[in-house]
C-alpha positions in Angstrom: -15.2 -17.8 -50.7 -16.8 -15.3 -48.2 -18.5 -18.4 -45.8 -16.6 -18.1 -42.7 -17.1 -14.6 -41.8 -20.9 -14.8 -43.0 -22.2 -17.7 -40.8 -20.4 -15.5 -37.9 -22.2 -12.0 -38.8 -25.7 -13.9 -40.6 -26.3 -17.3 -39.9 -25.9 -17.6 -36.8 -27.7 -14.1 -36.5 -30.6 -14.5 -37.6 -31.6 -16.9 -34.9 -33.1 -14.0 -33.1 -33.9 -15.6 -29.9 -35.8 -18.4 -31.6 -34.8 -20.3 -28.9 -35.4 -18.0 -25.6 -38.1 -19.1 -23.1 -39.7 -16.7 -21.7 -39.7 -18.0 -18.1 -36.5 -17.4 -17.5 -35.2 -14.5 -20.0 -34.9 -12.4 -17.4 -32.7 -14.5 -15.7 -30.6 -17.3 -17.8 -28.6 -16.9 -21.2 -30.7 -17.0 -24.2 -30.3 -17.2 -28.1 -28.0 -15.8 -30.6 -28.8 -12.0 -31.0 -30.0 -11.2 -34.1 -30.0 -8.2 -37.1 -30.1 -4.1 -36.5 -33.2 -4.8 -36.0 -33.1 -6.1 -32.8 -31.5 -3.3 -31.0 -34.6 -0.9 -31.4 -34.9 -0.9 -27.8 -32.7 -2.3 -25.0 -34.6 -5.0 -23.1 -33.9 -6.3 -26.7 -30.1 -5.0 -26.3 -30.2 -7.1 -23.7 -31.4 -10.5 -24.5 -28.2 -10.0 -27.2 -26.1 -9.5 -24.9 -27.6 -12.8 -23.2 -26.8 -14.3 -26.1 -23.5 -14.1 -26.1 -23.6 -15.6 -23.0 -25.3 -18.7 -24.4 -23.0 -19.4 -26.8 -20.2 -19.5 -24.7 -22.0 -23.1 -23.4 -23.7 -24.4 -26.7 -23.2 -26.6 -29.6 -21.7 -24.6 -32.1 -24.2 -25.7 -35.1 -21.1 -25.4 -37.8 -19.4 -28.5 -36.2 -19.4 -31.9 -34.3 -21.2 -33.1 -31.3 -19.1 -32.0 -28.0 -18.3 -29.0 -29.7 -20.0 -26.4 -26.3 -18.0 -23.2 -26.5 -15.6 -22.9 -23.6 -15.4 -26.0 -22.4 -13.9 -27.2 -25.3 -11.6 -24.8 -25.2 -10.6 -25.8 -21.7 -10.4 -29.8 -22.2 -9.4 -30.2 -26.4 -6.9 -26.4 -26.2 -6.0 -26.1 -22.8 -5.9 -29.0 -20.4 -5.0 -32.6 -22.7 -2.0 -30.7 -23.9 -0.4 -29.2 -20.6 1.4 -31.2 -18.2 -0.8 -31.3 -15.4 -3.7 -32.8 -16.5 -3.2 -36.6 -16.9 -6.5 -38.5 -18.8 -4.7 -42.2 -19.1 -8.7 -43.4 -20.5 -8.1 -41.0 -23.7 -4.3 -40.9 -23.8 -4.1 -44.0 -26.6 -6.7 -42.2 -29.2 -6.0 -38.6 -27.8 -2.3 -38.9 -27.9 -1.6 -36.1 -31.1 -4.1 -33.3 -29.6 -2.1 -34.3 -26.2 0.8 -34.2 -27.7 0.5 -31.2 -30.1 0.9 -32.6 -33.0 -2.4 -30.9 -34.7 -1.2 -27.1 -34.8 -0.1 -27.1 -38.1 -3.2 -28.8 -39.4 -5.1 -25.8 -40.6 -7.6 -28.7 -42.8 -8.7 -29.6 -40.0 -11.5 -28.9 -37.2 -9.4 -28.7 -34.5 -7.4 -26.3 -35.2 -10.8 -23.7 -37.2 -12.7 -24.4 -34.0 -11.7 -21.8 -31.4 -11.4 -19.2 -34.3 -14.8 -20.0 -35.4 -15.6 -19.6 -32.2 -14.2 -16.5 -31.3 -14.9 -14.6 -34.2 -18.5 -15.2 -33.7 -18.3 -14.4 -30.5 -16.5 -11.1 -31.7 -19.4 -10.6 -34.5 -22.2 -10.6 -32.0 -20.5 -8.5 -29.3 -19.6 -5.9 -32.7 -23.4 -6.1 -33.3 -24.1 -4.8 -30.1 -21.4 -2.0 -29.8 -22.3 -0.6 -33.5 -25.9 -0.2 -32.5 -26.7 -0.3 -29.0 -26.3 3.8 -29.0 -30.0 4.0 -31.3 -31.3 1.9 -28.8 -34.4 3.2 -27.6 -34.6 3.0 -23.5 -32.4 4.6 -20.9 -29.4 6.0 -21.0 -27.5 3.9 -18.3 -28.6 0.8 -20.2 -27.4 1.8 -23.1 -23.9 2.1 -20.9 -24.0 -1.2 -19.1 -24.9 -3.5 -22.3 -22.5 -1.6 -24.4 -19.6 -2.6 -21.6 -21.2 -5.9 -21.4 -19.9 -5.7 -25.4 -16.9 -4.6 -25.1 -16.0 -6.6 -22.3 -17.1 -9.5 -24.2 -15.0 -9.0 -27.3 -11.7 -8.1 -24.7 -12.4 -11.8 -23.5 -12.5 -13.7 -27.1 -9.8 -11.4 -28.9 -7.1 -12.3 -25.3 -7.4 -15.8 -26.7 -7.6 -16.3 -29.8 -3.7 -14.3 -28.9 -2.9 -17.6 -26.5 -4.1 -19.7 -29.1 -2.8 -18.5 -32.7 -0.1 -15.7 -31.8 3.6 -16.8 -30.1 4.2 -15.8 -26.8 5.1 -12.1 -26.0 8.9 -12.7 -25.1 9.2 -14.1 -28.7 7.0 -11.4 -30.2 10.2 -9.0 -30.8 8.0 -6.2 -28.5 4.9 -7.3 -30.4 6.0 -6.9 -33.4 5.0 -10.1 -34.7 1.3 -11.4 -36.0 -1.5 -11.0 -34.3 -4.9 -11.9 -35.6 -7.5 -9.8 -37.0 -8.9 -7.3 -36.2 -13.4 -6.9 -36.9 -14.4 -3.8 -34.7 -17.7 -3.1 -36.7 -19.7 -5.6 -39.2 -18.0 -5.2 -42.8 -16.7 -8.1 -44.2 -14.4 -7.4 -46.0 -10.7 -9.4 -46.8 -8.1 -7.5 -43.6 -4.8 -8.5 -43.0 -3.7 -10.2 -39.4 -2.7 -6.8 -36.8 0.2 -6.8 -34.9 0.5 -8.5 -31.4 0.9 -4.9 -30.1 -2.3 -4.1 -32.0 -4.0 -6.4 -30.8 -3.3 -6.0 -27.3 -4.1 -2.1 -27.5 -7.2 -3.1 -28.9 -8.0 -5.3 -26.0 -7.0 -2.4 -23.6 -9.1 0.5 -25.2 -12.0 -1.9 -25.6 -11.6 -2.5 -21.5 -11.0 1.3 -20.7 -13.9 1.7 -22.2 -15.7 -1.4 -20.5 -14.8 -0.1 -17.6 -15.6 4.0 -17.6 -19.0 2.9 -19.0 -19.7 0.0 -16.7 -19.2 3.3 -13.5 -21.3 5.6 -15.5 -24.1 3.5 -15.6 -24.3 3.0 -12.0 -25.7 -0.8 -12.9 -24.3 -4.6 -11.8 -25.8 -8.0 -13.2 -27.8 -9.3 -11.2 -26.3 -11.1 -8.1 -25.0 -14.6 -9.1 -25.1 -14.2 -13.0 -21.6 -15.4 -13.2 -22.4 -15.9 -16.9 -23.0 -12.1 -18.1 -19.7 -9.7 -17.5 -19.6 -6.7 -15.3 -16.5 -4.6 -14.3 -15.6 -7.1 -12.4 -14.9 -9.2 -15.1 -13.5 -6.2 -17.1 -11.2 -6.0 -14.3 -10.1 -9.6 -14.4 -9.5 -10.2 -18.2 -7.4 -6.8 -18.0 -5.1 -8.4 -15.9 -4.8 -11.6 -18.0 -4.1 -10.1 -21.1 -1.5 -7.4 -19.6 0.4 -10.8 -17.9 0.3 -12.2 -21.0 1.5 -8.9 -22.8 4.9 -9.3 -19.6 2.6 -5.6 -18.6 3.0 -6.7 -14.9 2.1 -3.4 -13.7 -1.2 -3.2 -15.4 -2.1 -6.5 -14.5 -1.2 -5.7 -11.0 -3.6 -3.0 -10.7 -6.4 -4.6 -12.0 -6.1 -7.5 -10.5 -6.1 -5.8 -7.3 -9.1 -4.2 -8.6 -11.2 -7.7 -9.9 -11.3 -9.1 -6.5 -13.5 -6.0 -5.0 -16.9 -7.5 -3.8 -15.2 -11.5 -4.7 -13.6 -13.4 -1.8 -11.7 -15.9 -1.7 -14.2 -19.1 -1.0 -14.2 -21.1 2.1 -12.8 -24.6 2.1 -16.6 -26.3 3.2 -17.0 -23.8 -0.1 -13.6 -25.5 -1.9 -14.6 -29.4 -1.4 -18.4 -28.7 -2.3 -18.2 -29.8 -5.8 -17.0 -26.9 -8.1 -20.7 -26.6 -10.1 -21.5 -23.7 -8.9 -20.6 -20.3 -8.4 -19.2 -19.5 -5.0 -17.9 -15.9 -3.8 -15.2 -16.0 -5.8 -16.2 -16.9 -8.7 -16.1 -13.7 -11.1 -16.8 -15.2 -14.8 -18.0 -18.4 -15.2 -20.3 -20.4 -17.3 -24.4 -20.9 -17.1 -25.0 -24.2 -16.2 -28.8 -25.2 -15.2 -30.5 -28.4 -16.5 -32.5 -26.3 -18.5 -29.6 -25.7 -21.1 -28.3 -28.7 -20.8 -26.4 -30.1 -23.4 -26.5 -33.4 -22.4 -23.7 -35.7 -23.9 -20.8 -33.1 -24.9 -20.5 -31.0 -21.5 -17.0 -30.2 -19.3 -19.3 -32.4 -17.1 -20.3 -35.8 -18.7 -16.5 -36.1 -19.5 -14.5 -34.5 -17.1 -16.3 -34.7 -13.3 -15.8 -37.2 -11.0 -19.5 -38.4 -11.2 -20.4 -37.4 -14.7 -21.3 -39.7 -17.2 -18.1 -41.2 -17.9 -16.5 -41.9 -14.5 -20.1 -43.4 -13.7 -20.9 -45.4 -17.0 -17.4 -45.7 -18.7 -14.3 -46.5 -18.8 -12.5 -43.6 -18.5 -12.0 -42.0 -15.4 -12.4 -38.0 -15.0 -8.9 -36.7 -15.4 -6.2 -36.9 -13.0 -3.3 -34.7 -11.8 0.3 -35.3 -12.1 2.5 -36.5 -9.6 5.2 -34.3 -9.6 2.9 -31.7 -8.8 0.9 -33.4 -6.0 4.2 -34.8 -4.4 5.1 -31.0 -3.5 2.1 -30.4 -1.9 1.8 -30.4 2.4 -0.7 -33.5 3.4 -2.5 -30.9 5.0 -3.9 -28.7 2.1 -7.4 -28.6 1.4 -6.4 -29.4 -2.2 -4.4 -32.5 -2.1 -7.3 -33.5 -0.2 -9.4 -33.9 -3.8 -6.9 -36.3 -5.7 -6.3 -40.2 -5.1 -2.7 -39.7 -4.4 -0.4 -42.3 -2.7 -0.4 -40.5 0.7 -3.8 -41.1 1.7 -2.6 -45.2 1.3 0.3 -45.1 2.7 0.5 -49.2 2.8 0.0 -49.8 -0.9 2.8 -49.3 -3.4 1.0 -47.5 -6.4 4.2 -48.7 -8.5 3.3 -52.4 -8.0 1.7 -54.2 -11.0 -0.3 -56.4 -8.1 -2.5 -53.0 -7.2 -2.0 -50.2 -10.0 -2.8 -50.9 -13.7 1.1 -49.8 -14.4 -0.1 -49.3 -18.6 -3.7 -47.4 -17.7 -2.9 -46.1 -14.1 -6.2 -47.7 -11.8 -6.7 -49.8 -9.0 -6.1 -53.5 -9.3 -5.6 -54.5 -6.0 -8.9 -55.7 -3.9 -7.4 -54.3 -0.6 -6.1 -50.9 -2.5 -10.0 -50.7 -4.6 -12.0 -51.1 -1.7 -10.0 -48.5 0.8 -9.8 -45.9 -2.2 -13.7 -46.4 -2.6 -13.9 -45.9 1.1 -12.0 -42.8 0.7 -14.0 -41.3 -2.3 -16.7 -41.8 -0.5 -16.0 -39.9 2.0 -15.2 -37.1 0.1 -18.7 -36.8 -1.7 -20.5 -33.6 -1.7 -24.1 -34.1 0.6 -26.8 -34.2 -2.0 -24.8 -35.3 -5.1 -24.3 -39.0 -6.7 -21.2 -41.0 -5.8 -18.2 -40.6 -7.6 -16.9 -43.1 -10.1 -19.7 -45.7 -10.1 -18.5 -47.4 -13.0 -15.5 -48.9 -10.7 -12.2 -47.2 -12.6 -10.2 -45.4 -10.1 -7.0 -43.8 -11.3 -4.1 -43.1 -9.2 -3.8 -39.4 -8.4 -7.9 -38.7 -10.2 -9.6 -36.2 -9.1 -12.4 -35.0 -7.0 -12.5 -31.8 -8.1 -14.8 -31.3 -10.4 -19.1 -33.0 -9.7 -22.2 -32.6 -11.6 -25.3 -32.0 -9.8 -27.3 -33.5 -12.6 -27.0 -35.8 -15.6 -25.8 -36.7 -17.2 -22.8 -33.7 -16.4 -25.2 -30.7 -16.0 -22.4 -27.9 -13.7 -22.2 -24.7 -13.4 -17.6 -23.8 -15.2 -15.5 -21.2 -13.8 -13.6 -19.4 -16.2 -12.8 -16.4 -14.2 -11.7 -16.9 -9.6 -10.3 -14.2 -7.4 -7.7 -17.4 -6.8 -6.3 -16.5 -9.9 -6.1 -12.4 -9.3 -4.4 -13.3 -6.4 -1.8 -15.9 -8.5 -1.6 -12.7 -10.7 -0.3 -10.3 -8.1 1.5 -12.9 -6.8 3.5 -13.2 -10.1 3.5 -9.8 -11.4 5.0 -8.8 -8.0 7.6 -10.9 -8.8 9.0 -9.9 -11.9 8.5 -6.1 -10.4 11.2 -7.1 -8.0 8.1 -6.6 -5.4 9.4 -10.5 -3.8 8.1 -9.2 -0.3 4.8 -8.8 -2.0 4.4 -11.5 -3.7 5.4 -13.8 -0.7 2.2 -11.7 0.8 0.0 -12.9 -1.9 0.6 -16.1 -1.7 0.4 -16.4 1.9 -2.9 -15.1 1.0 -4.5 -17.8 -0.7 -2.9 -20.5 1.1 -2.9 -19.3 4.5 -4.9 -16.7 5.2 -7.8 -18.3 2.9 -7.4 -21.5 5.2 -6.0 -23.9 2.1 -3.7 -24.6 3.7 -3.2 -23.9 7.8 0.2 -22.6 9.0 1.9 -21.9 5.0 4.5 -18.8 5.3 6.8 -18.3 2.4 10.2 -17.0 2.2 11.2 -17.9 -1.2 13.0 -15.3 -3.2 14.6 -15.3 -6.9 13.5 -18.6 -8.5 12.7 -20.8 -5.7 9.9 -18.1 -5.3 8.9 -18.4 -9.2 8.6 -22.0 -8.9 6.3 -21.1 -6.6 4.5 -19.3 -8.0 4.3 -22.2 -10.2 3.3 -24.6 -7.9 0.9 -23.2 -6.4 -0.7 -22.3 -10.1 -1.0 -25.5 -11.2 -2.5 -27.2 -8.1 -4.8 -23.9 -7.4 -6.2 -24.2 -10.9 -5.8 -27.3 -12.0 -8.4 -28.6 -14.2 -9.8 -24.8 -15.2 -7.7 -24.4 -18.3 -4.8 -22.2 -17.5 -1.7 -25.0 -17.7 -0.7 -25.4 -21.4 -0.9 -21.6 -21.9 0.6 -20.7 -18.7 3.5 -23.3 -19.5 3.6 -21.2 -23.3 3.7 -18.1 -22.1 6.7 -18.9 -19.0 8.5 -20.9 -21.8 8.6 -24.1 -19.3 9.1 -27.6 -21.0 6.4 -29.7 -20.8 7.9 -33.1 -19.2 5.5 -35.8 -18.5 7.0 -39.0 -16.7 5.5 -42.2 -17.3 5.0 -46.2 -15.2 8.9 -46.9 -14.2 9.9 -43.3 -14.9 8.9 -41.8 -11.5 5.0 -41.0 -13.4 1.7 -42.1 -13.8 1.6 -41.3 -17.2 0.2 -43.6 -20.2 3.3 -44.7 -22.8 1.7 -42.6 -25.6 1.2 -39.4 -24.2 5.0 -39.8 -21.5 7.0 -37.4 -23.5 8.5 -34.1 -23.6 7.6 -31.0 -25.6 10.6 -28.4 -25.7 9.4 -24.9 -25.0 11.4 -23.8 -28.2 9.1 -26.1 -30.4 6.7 -24.4 -33.2 3.8 -26.4 -31.7 3.0 -24.1 -29.3 1.6 -22.0 -31.9 -2.1 -23.0 -33.9 -2.2 -22.2 -37.4 -4.6 -20.0 -38.4 -6.9 -22.2 -40.5 -7.9 -22.6 -43.9 -11.6 -21.8 -42.7 -10.2 -18.1 -42.6 -7.4 -17.6 -45.5 -10.1 -19.2 -48.2 -12.4 -16.0 -47.4 -9.6 -13.6 -46.2 -7.4 -12.6 -48.9 -5.4 -10.9 -46.9 -4.3 -13.6 -44.7 -2.0 -16.2 -45.8 -1.3 -20.0 -43.4 1.1 -19.4 -40.7 
């Protein structure tokens, strides 16, 4: 059976710009890349690159509703099973995913979707990489678009390794199985490469991309964060190197990625996390002209999206053990409905809070919460939680600016790069530099006035973990962070010190085998060189 990979290199590519809209072709993502005839000139190659960005935010036709690229990866694969993202309104039905019980079910869509999605991205990038050198146009344009495609391919392979391979520290220095390395337009059966070989290819792609970005002298148009550029290449390099525990490489590239992307101000931080700010290095396209309607991240996980406005689910909450450690003057703590805002009310009292799902039931507390929520509404945006379900520790971070869930979504921010600086320096035994990175993130930025850090050893590492958890909450990091740190996930329910629904109040040991997704059946049926792991 050669169905699976042909979906990636055939049907998806033959769309050939059928969905392009000429009036904004120059400024927003368009449809998937086409066959080799599409690469006749660099203007068409540019459209093909745009097509990759489009596929990162659109419904994937081979899957049911909701499989809309990166927003699905962030929510289902990186936040639902994490330590810090609490979604009690969905817990009863989604507990098997949240508790990591589907990882070996290789016939399910949950197992196959990331594989399908990222190999679709890889096949589209490969088509550009293989064909762009023959395109008519300026050499600088050929270099730039090839660099963009190489960067997208590196992103896809990095994400595949996070999901389908073991953590680096358990890999035997990279000898464990990685994923299938497809680097051209061929469709034959090939075996899995080792993790070491996969990371070597990611490094190679990014080295070439960075060189081509430099020699081209070009950059993406300002604000078009859905397109890759040299900063995105450096940032992916830092992320991949951190996963590989190559801390010197991670540190070097994290610093380079920040050039021209300063940390955002507090006013920008609380403006809704729905549009690019100064520190958005890479993210999705989110204008209403490409509305995915009821299946976007914003529809389901923003505080004023459709679910929070019309249903009982809310928009997600943060774990109590995390926010309990953050000072009340931290701007990020202000973005959650935490106990400190309402000191006269007990969140563990059944008179105030439903002790099963965790939403406020006491009239006086509800009124106080409604007043606080209204005070946090960014100018010009619809009110949060209009359905009237206020969950304890509910988030006021993600907001939509159009119905039912229109928003841009960040993939990489400068804040993450600063945190990589801190973590890499810690493991390189540069504790003073790690402390300085935390001060830069928290005090210099203004997010936590007066913050200082003199911690060392394990205490310093715990400090890095804490600020990574609150800074990057909801953006698709926490599950994989716990995987690579080899940390247990421990969720506490009501009566046990936390606010987690009984269905997901559990402990997932770092040593469990459930942290690595199986190779899906769709691949093993097609690729005779690969077996289920």
